[in-house]
C-alpha distance (Angstrom), angle and dihedral (degrees) to the residues before:
residue distance angle dihedral
M1 . . .
E2 3.79 . .
K3 3.81 89.6 .
F4 3.82 89.9 52.0
A5 3.80 89.9 49.8
N6 3.80 91.3 50.3
V7 3.81 95.3 46.9
Y8 3.82 95.5 46.4
K9 3.83 94.7 37.5
R10 3.80 93.4 -125.5
P11 3.80 132.1 129.3
L12 3.81 114.3 -99.6
A13 3.82 91.7 -113.0
F14 3.82 89.3 62.6
F15 3.83 90.1 74.6
L16 3.82 92.9 51.2
L17 3.80 96.5 57.7
E18 3.80 119.9 109.5
K19 3.79 92.5 -133.0
I20 3.79 134.4 26.5
P21 3.83 106.6 -102.9
V22 3.79 119.9 -125.1
D23 3.79 107.9 -97.7
A24 3.82 105.1 -145.7
V25 3.78 93.3 -179.9
E26 3.76 101.2 126.0
P27 3.84 118.7 68.2
K28 3.79 115.3 -127.0
D29 3.81 88.1 -124.3
F30 3.81 89.7 70.8
R31 3.80 88.9 68.0
I32 3.80 93.4 72.7
V33 3.80 90.0 69.9
Y34 3.78 98.7 84.2
A35 3.77 114.2 27.4
S36 3.80 102.0 -177.8
E37 3.78 106.3 34.3
E38 3.77 143.5 47.6
Y39 3.76 111.2 -101.8
S40 3.77 130.6 -177.0
F41 3.77 130.3 179.6
S42 3.79 124.6 -122.5
P43 3.83 120.5 -94.5
Q44 3.82 88.5 -107.0
T45 3.80 91.3 56.9
Y46 3.81 93.1 45.3
L47 3.80 89.5 52.6
A48 3.82 89.9 52.1
I49 3.82 90.6 49.3
R50 3.80 91.0 46.8
R51 3.81 91.2 50.8
A52 3.82 89.9 50.4
R53 3.81 90.3 49.3
Y54 3.79 90.5 49.9
I55 3.81 92.3 51.9
Q56 3.80 90.2 45.9
S57 3.82 91.3 53.1
V58 3.82 93.8 45.3
I59 3.80 92.3 53.1
S60 3.80 92.4 44.8
E61 3.80 92.0 50.6
L62 3.82 96.5 46.7
A63 3.81 100.9 37.5
V64 3.80 115.2 107.8
E65 3.80 94.6 -144.7
D66 3.78 134.7 30.8
F67 3.77 115.9 -98.5
K68 3.78 112.6 -105.6
Y69 3.77 118.9 -172.7
P70 3.82 115.4 -162.2
L71 3.80 87.2 -160.5
I72 3.74 128.2 147.0
S73 3.78 114.5 -102.7
A74 3.80 113.9 -137.1
S75 3.79 141.2 178.1
T76 3.80 130.5 -153.3
S77 3.82 88.9 -102.5
D78 3.81 91.3 62.2
D79 3.80 123.6 94.8
P80 3.85 106.9 -93.7
E81 3.84 89.9 -156.8
K82 3.80 93.5 60.7
T83 3.81 91.9 39.4
A84 3.82 90.7 53.1
E85 3.81 92.1 47.3
S86 3.80 90.6 51.8
F87 3.82 92.9 49.2
R88 3.79 93.0 46.7
N89 3.80 89.8 53.3
Y90 3.81 87.8 50.2
L91 3.83 90.0 54.1
G92 3.79 91.6 47.7
V93 3.83 96.0 -142.2
K94 3.80 111.0 149.4
M95 3.80 122.5 -147.1
V96 3.80 90.6 -127.4
D97 3.81 88.4 61.3
Q98 3.81 93.2 45.2
K99 3.80 90.5 55.8
K100 3.82 91.6 49.0
W101 3.80 94.0 58.6
I102 3.79 107.1 112.1
S103 3.81 100.7 -140.2
S104 3.80 144.6 0.1
S105 3.82 90.9 -100.2
N106 3.80 89.7 52.6
A107 3.82 89.1 48.1
L108 3.80 91.2 52.1
R109 3.81 91.4 51.7
N110 3.80 91.6 49.0
W111 3.82 93.9 48.0
R112 3.82 89.9 49.0
S113 3.81 90.8 50.3
A114 3.81 92.1 49.3
L115 3.80 90.8 52.9
E116 3.81 94.6 43.4
E117 3.81 88.9 54.1
K118 3.81 84.6 61.8
D119 3.84 90.8 50.7
I120 3.81 95.0 -104.9
F121 3.80 103.9 133.8
V122 3.81 117.4 -144.6
L123 3.81 118.8 -160.0
Q124 3.80 132.1 178.4
Q125 3.81 130.1 -145.6
N126 3.79 129.8 177.0
L127 3.80 105.1 -114.7
S128 3.80 94.0 163.5
K129 3.80 93.9 149.9
E130 3.80 93.8 49.6
D131 3.81 135.3 83.3
I132 3.80 89.8 -139.5
S133 3.80 115.9 112.7
A134 3.81 97.3 -177.0
F135 3.79 145.9 -32.1
C136 3.78 136.6 -157.6
L137 3.80 136.5 -152.0
V138 3.79 112.5 -141.6
D139 3.81 102.7 151.8
K140 3.82 90.6 84.6
K141 3.79 135.3 29.4
P142 2.94 137.9 -72.5
Y143 3.79 97.6 43.5
V144 3.80 113.5 -122.8
I145 3.81 130.2 -163.8
V146 3.80 123.8 -167.7
L147 3.81 120.8 -161.1
N148 3.81 127.3 -162.4
S149 3.82 102.9 -113.9
S150 3.80 92.1 -161.8
E151 3.80 90.4 71.2
H152 3.80 126.8 86.9
E153 3.81 115.3 -88.0
V154 3.81 94.5 -114.6
R155 3.81 90.3 53.9
R156 3.80 89.8 49.1
I157 3.82 90.7 51.8
F158 3.79 90.6 55.1
S159 3.83 91.9 43.7
L160 3.81 89.3 50.7
F161 3.79 92.7 59.2
H162 3.78 92.7 38.0
E163 3.80 85.3 62.1
I164 3.80 90.4 46.8
G165 3.80 84.2 58.3
H166 3.81 87.5 58.3
I167 3.80 89.4 50.0
V168 3.82 94.6 53.7
L169 3.82 87.3 48.5
H170 3.83 88.4 48.5
K171 3.81 90.3 -129.0
S172 3.80 121.3 129.3
G173 3.77 107.1 -133.5
V174 3.76 145.3 -170.0
C175 3.77 113.0 -151.9
T176 3.80 119.7 -140.7
P177 3.82 96.7 159.1
D178 3.79 98.9 174.8
D179 3.81 96.8 56.3
L180 3.79 121.1 49.0
S181 3.81 94.1 141.1
R182 3.82 96.1 102.5
N183 3.78 97.3 36.1
S184 3.78 126.8 113.9
Y185 3.82 120.4 -104.9
Q186 3.81 90.9 -111.3
Y187 3.80 92.1 53.3
V188 3.83 92.9 47.5
Q189 3.82 90.2 53.9
I190 3.80 90.5 50.7
E191 3.81 92.4 47.5
K192 3.81 92.8 49.8
F193 3.81 90.7 50.8
C194 3.82 92.0 48.1
N195 3.81 92.4 48.0
Q196 3.79 92.7 52.1
F197 3.81 91.6 42.6
A198 3.83 91.1 54.3
A199 3.82 94.1 46.3
S200 3.82 91.3 47.3
L201 3.80 93.2 49.6
L202 3.81 94.8 47.9
L203 3.82 94.1 41.4
P204 3.82 108.2 30.2
K205 3.80 111.2 -158.4
S206 3.82 95.6 -121.8
D207 3.82 91.9 55.2
F208 3.79 95.7 38.7
V209 3.81 99.3 52.2
T210 3.82 92.6 49.1
D211 3.82 93.8 52.6
P212 3.85 109.8 114.3
D213 3.81 95.1 -138.1
V214 3.80 91.3 48.8
N215 3.80 89.5 55.0
R216 3.79 90.9 49.1
L217 3.82 90.4 55.9
K218 3.82 97.5 40.8
S219 3.80 92.8 74.9
L220 3.82 94.4 50.8
S221 3.81 133.1 74.1
V222 3.81 114.2 -112.5
D223 3.83 94.1 -107.7
L224 3.83 89.1 60.1
W225 3.81 96.3 49.2
N226 3.78 119.1 128.4
D227 3.79 106.7 -127.7
E228 3.80 90.2 -149.9
Y229 3.81 90.1 66.2
L230 3.82 90.6 52.4
K231 3.78 89.6 49.3
N232 3.82 91.1 51.6
I233 3.81 92.1 50.9
S234 3.81 94.0 47.4
Q235 3.82 92.7 47.9
R236 3.80 92.3 46.1
F237 3.82 93.5 53.3
K238 3.86 95.9 30.6
V239 3.80 94.4 -123.9
S240 3.80 134.9 117.8
R241 3.78 122.0 -88.4
E242 3.78 88.1 -117.7
V243 3.82 90.3 61.4
V244 3.81 89.5 50.2
V245 3.81 92.3 52.5
R246 3.81 90.8 43.1
R247 3.81 86.9 55.7
F248 3.80 90.3 53.6
Q249 3.80 87.5 54.4
T250 3.83 97.9 45.8
L251 3.81 90.6 49.4
G252 3.81 91.0 51.0
F253 3.82 97.6 -113.3
I254 3.84 90.3 122.6
N255 3.81 131.1 15.4
E256 3.81 126.2 -111.7
K257 3.81 92.8 -104.9
A258 3.81 91.2 57.3
Y259 3.80 90.7 47.4
E260 3.82 93.2 50.6
S261 3.82 91.5 46.8
W262 3.81 91.7 51.7
R263 3.81 92.5 44.1
N264 3.81 94.5 50.8
E265 3.80 90.0 53.6
W266 3.81 92.9 44.5
V267 3.81 94.0 51.5
K268 3.81 90.3 57.4
R269 3.79 95.1 57.0
S270 3.78 106.5 23.7
E271 3.78 124.4 108.3
E272 3.80 88.3 -150.5
Y273 3.81 90.6 76.4
K274 3.79 97.4 49.6
K275 3.78 116.0 98.6
T276 3.79 111.4 -117.8
K277 3.77 115.5 -113.4
R278 3.75 123.7 -144.8
K279 3.78 111.8 -105.3
G280 3.77 127.5 -146.8
A281 3.80 95.0 -99.3
R282 3.79 113.5 95.6
I283 3.80 117.6 -128.5
P284 3.83 112.1 -132.3
Q285 3.79 110.0 -107.3
Y286 3.80 94.7 -124.2
L287 3.82 91.0 55.4
K288 3.79 91.2 45.8
C289 3.81 89.5 51.1
L290 3.81 92.7 52.0
S291 3.81 91.9 45.8
Q292 3.80 93.9 50.6
N293 3.81 100.2 37.5
G294 3.79 98.5 32.8
R295 3.78 125.4 -125.9
G296 3.80 90.0 -94.8
F297 3.79 95.4 61.2
A298 3.83 93.4 39.4
A299 3.82 91.4 52.2
F300 3.82 90.6 46.2
I301 3.83 92.1 53.5
L302 3.80 93.4 46.6
E303 3.80 89.5 50.7
Q304 3.82 90.0 53.2
Y305 3.80 89.6 51.3
H306 3.82 94.5 49.0
T307 3.81 91.3 49.2
N308 3.84 89.2 52.2
K309 3.81 95.5 -115.4
I310 3.80 92.7 123.6
S311 3.77 135.1 19.1
F312 3.79 125.4 -107.1
T313 3.81 90.2 -109.7
S314 3.80 92.0 50.4
A315 3.80 90.8 49.9
A316 3.81 91.3 53.6
E317 3.80 90.8 46.0
M318 3.81 92.3 51.1
L319 3.80 90.0 51.5
S320 3.81 89.2 46.0
V321 3.79 92.2 -129.0
N322 3.81 137.4 121.9
P323 3.85 109.4 -93.9
K324 3.81 90.9 -124.4
H325 3.82 89.5 69.8
M326 3.80 95.5 54.3
S327 3.82 95.2 92.2
Q328 3.82 90.4 52.9
I329 3.81 91.1 50.1
E330 3.79 90.8 51.5
A331 3.81 92.4 46.6
K332 3.81 91.0 51.2
L333 3.80 91.3 49.4
């Protein structure tokens, strides 16, 4: 029985029930992805969704007050530029601070923290064998975003705000950015809005058009661009070069054909598109726990423990970590 539970990733009690319980893991919104065919996710993806659902239910059950999000509510017909500006103001992250962040990994941590302060929980799961960059759960509260930890940090930053685009549209979403060919018309419209929303938030127009390297490239055709200038822009704003070039396209500095031509060439040679492989060095369990669960959820669980709402063992179980690592998690927080 224990072996069954381990293989199928279910609690032991699951196999003692008289009937199979309804597994409402997948949001109905996910069904708009493929309009003309049956589509199911891999077991790895379902496990990631189930983990996100579990965390969502734990927070909802233990929270003292209901989650209220004073967020803007948008539709795909709205201007993604204005929507992104409004959300960025809501987050309160200044461009001067964004440019001071020392690396893309540091930027990702800071963006996650800014969102978790607004009760949007950001998790990470290794989906190295999948084409999924991220997904979000918006049909219930609190809102939860899951990023693919096997992707480069700059791609995760963009995916993070792509999913925020889904949140302001109030549409749960699964992001497969490199393949829209089989998607429904409705889904394509949502994805285009979310892509432009993310690019606009990370590279606000007023800051982008006054950048010296941007102005150097504006007067040239794409095939004459100096890659060093693109590198400078991406490092300055802590975004991928693809996002920079996408911004050139959305602001009308280059056409879509030029953007697609550049992107196709960049994908072939860029390290950003290669799945990260696990190296020999072991990651300490407390750091792995914080990376996967997010500091927001870890802090929430520790608070429940210290206010005697849950036991120490339950807290460790909810964080999916050995109890001996709990003191290190708390020290790091």
